[in-house]
C-alpha positions, 0 to 999 in steps of 0.5 A, spaced: 594 863 896 588 863 893 587 861 886 584 865 879 582 864 873 579 869 868 575 868 860 574 874 856 568 875 851 567 881 846 569 888 843 577 891 845 575 895 850 572 888 856 579 886 854 582 892 856 578 891 863 580 884 863 587 885 863 586 891 869 581 887 873 589 881 872 592 886 874 589 888 880 589 882 883 595 880 882 599 886 886 593 883 892 596 877 891 591 873 886 595 868 882 592 867 875 590 860 873 587 855 869 580 853 869 582 846 873 586 849 878 581 855 880 579 858 886 574 862 883 572 863 876 571 871 873 567 872 866 567 879 864 561 878 858 559 881 853 552 884 852 551 887 845 547 880 841 543 875 842 546 870 840 553 872 843 549 872 851 545 866 849 551 863 849 554 866 855 548 865 859 550 857 856 558 858 858 556 861 865 550 855 866 556 850 865 561 854 870 555 854 875 556 847 876 563 846 878 562 848 885 568 854 885 566 860 886 563 866 880 563 872 879 560 874 873 563 882 871 561 886 864 556 889 860 551 883 861 550 884 868 547 891 867 543 887 861 541 882 863 540 882 870 533 879 871 537 872 865 542 871 869 539 871 875 533 868 873 538 861 869 544 863 873 542 863 879 548 861 884 553 866 882 557 869 887 558 877 884 555 881 879 560 886 878 558 892 872 564 895 867 565 900 872 567 897 877 573 892 875 577 896 879 574 893 885 575 886 883 580 884 889 575 886 893 569 883 890 574 877 891 575 878 898 568 879 900 566 873 896 572 868 900 569 871 907 561 871 905 555 867 903 552 872 900 551 873 894 555 881 890 553 886 887 557 891 885 555 898 880 559 904 880 556 911 878 563 914 876 569 909 873 576 909 876 581 913 872 582 907 868 588 907 864 592 909 871 589 902 874 595 896 873 594 892 867 596 885 865 597 886 857 594 879 853 600 880 847 606 883 849 606 888 842 600 891 843 598 895 849 590 896 850 589 903 853 581 906 854 580 913 852 573 914 855 568 910 858 560 911 855 558 914 850 554 922 849 549 918 844 542 914 844 542 910 839 534 906 838 538 899 837 545 899 843 545 896 850 551 898 851 550 904 853 545 901 859 551 898 860 557 903 861 553 910 861 554 917 859 561 920 856 567 921 862 573 922 858 580 920 863 584 926 862 589 927 858 596 925 860 593 920 864 592 917 858 600 919 855 602 916 861 599 909 860 603 909 853 609 911 855 608 906 860 607 902 856 613 903 851 618 902 858 614 895 857 616 893 851 610 894 846 610 897 840 602 899 839 597 903 842 590 902 841 586 908 844 579 905 844 573 907 848 565 906 847 566 913 841 573 915 840 571 922 837 566 924 841 574 924 847 574 929 852 567 932 850 566 933 857 572 937 861 575 940 854 579 938 850 579 934 844 581 928 840 585 931 836 588 935 841 591 928 846 593 924 839 599 931 838 601 931 845 601 922 844 604 922 838 611 926 840 612 921 845 619 919 843 620 911 841 618 906 836 610 906 836 603 905 832 598 909 834 591 905 832 585 910 834 578 906 835 572 907 833 568 913 831 561 916 829 560 920 824 554 925 829 561 927 833 566 927 829 562 931 824 563 936 832 571 934 832 574 940 827 576 934 822 582 940 819 586 939 826 585 932 826 587 930 818 593 934 820 594 929 826 593 922 822 598 925 817 604 923 823 608 917 822 606 913 828 599 914 827 595 909 823 592 912 817 587 906 820 579 910 820 574 906 822 567 910 822 560 906 824 555 908 818 550 902 820 546 903 814 545 907 808 538 909 808 536 916 811 530 913 814 533 907 818 540 912 819 533 915 823 529 910 826 536 908 830 537 915 832 544 916 829 543 923 829 547 924 821 546 923 815 550 918 808 551 925 804 555 927 811 558 921 812 561 920 805 564 927 805 567 926 812 571 920 808 572 924 801 576 929 806 579 924 808 583 919 801 583 927 800 588 929 804 590 921 805 590 917 800 593 911 802 587 912 809 585 904 810 577 906 811 573 900 816 566 901 816 560 897 821 553 895 818 547 891 820 542 888 816 535 887 819 534 892 822 526 892 822 524 899 819 530 896 814 525 896 807 527 892 800 530 899 798 532 902 804 537 896 804 539 896 796 540 904 798 546 900 803 549 896 797 550 903 794 553 906 798 558 900 800 559 900 792 561 908 792 565 908 798 569 901 797 571 901 806 577 896 807 573 893 813 566 892 813 565 890 820 557 886 817 552 885 823 545 882 823 540 886 828 539 884 834 533 885 839 537 887 846 532 888 852 532 896 855 533 898 848 527 903 844 528 899 837 526 892 842 519 895 841 518 895 832 517 888 829 523 884 826 523 882 819 522 876 816 530 871 819 529 868 812 529 877 810 535 878 814 540 872 812 537 873 805 541 880 805 546 879 811 549 874 805 548 878 799 552 884 803 558 879 805 558 876 798 560 883 796 564 886 802 569 881 800 569 883 793 570 890 795 576 888 800 580 884 795 580 889 789 583 894 795 587 889 797 590 888 790 592 896 790 598 895 794 600 888 791 609 891 790 609 896 795 615 895 800 616 898 806 616 897 814 611 893 818 610 891 824 610 884 826 605 884 832 601 877 833 602 870 830 598 866 825 596 860 822 602 854 822 609 858 822 607 865 819 606 872 823 602 878 822 605 884 821 601 890 819 603 895 816 602 904 816 595 904 813 594 898 818 594 894 813 595 885 816 601 883 812 602 876 812 609 874 813 616 871 817 619 873 822 619 875 830 614 878 834 614 885 836 620 886 831 619 890 824 621 888 818 621 890 810 617 887 806 614 887 799 606 885 798 607 879 793 600 877 794 593 879 796 588 876 799 580 878 801 582 880 808 589 880 808 596 881 804 602 877 803 609 879 804 617 877 802 
């Protein structure tokens, strides 16, 4: 029997795609193996940042010298196919994110042909209904949709995953029910923009969450990131109402990217800083224990010193619990790639300043939880003999216990990025 090795880079969506590819390959009779024993190598790539792309290209070069069939999947196949062809010319196949359901057929074709295969699809299969092999015994990643409705000037993911294609609510619900049968207890509903879910199929995110939350069982739901542009088109009162359900983590990932309206306009984000602040205010008024996560890009080409200070001021004002900080990265095919880049020293300085700030803010937010008592779900291994768990606000709590189990804890200590429970 033929053996396949899969290596994954990038976001939660990419992990989900790899889980699907493993499920499809297993159903077709292929065996999963380590790198040394494999007959076929599948690398699920990411192209969101230049540094990540460089790392992946270097890895592909090494793998291409192992005299094994190399199948390159994921976003980079669409974002920078020319570079792949130039620097990794002896690949066996390229597979875009919308074609993961074809992976077994592609391996079959690679086995029986010496010609290079390029498999790109216009419309994705209903991914939640495809077979999956979860990397976790606790967490189940379920795609809400493929693509998005935005056209951000800096983002190449749109080039790879295309326009919004929402999956039908009943398929998502069935996937959660199947996950519960497999003893999963934490469901990550993910997409490029969860707030845009259903706009193309006459439904919406609150309706979906309400339906999924009604499923019987002891589990939590984590809702994936949202763009304020489409967040404002969701009925916020209905979203807040369903967020109060006991099965939904009080975790809001709302990506602001900058505290400057001028920069947001240049990024083509489609909302203002004031609108973002208003959305956060509404949520916190109704759900005070909300864990707020956001994304910040520093060093966008048009970002001035005053623009940067506005971002610093915004972070000080809203005090997010989690900030995914990135330095601007030029991506091929994007509008911002035509703009003059800032000096890297300036970008590094700004990044370091915000990094220090967000750790300080996170620590102060975490200290408010000291003394809290309640139930947590142990969902992953920690360092040494410790375990990582999550409380109802998706706060990471370092504790002891068995993975997949619920446990009552008391928070006794707060670190920059996590809590400690006994």
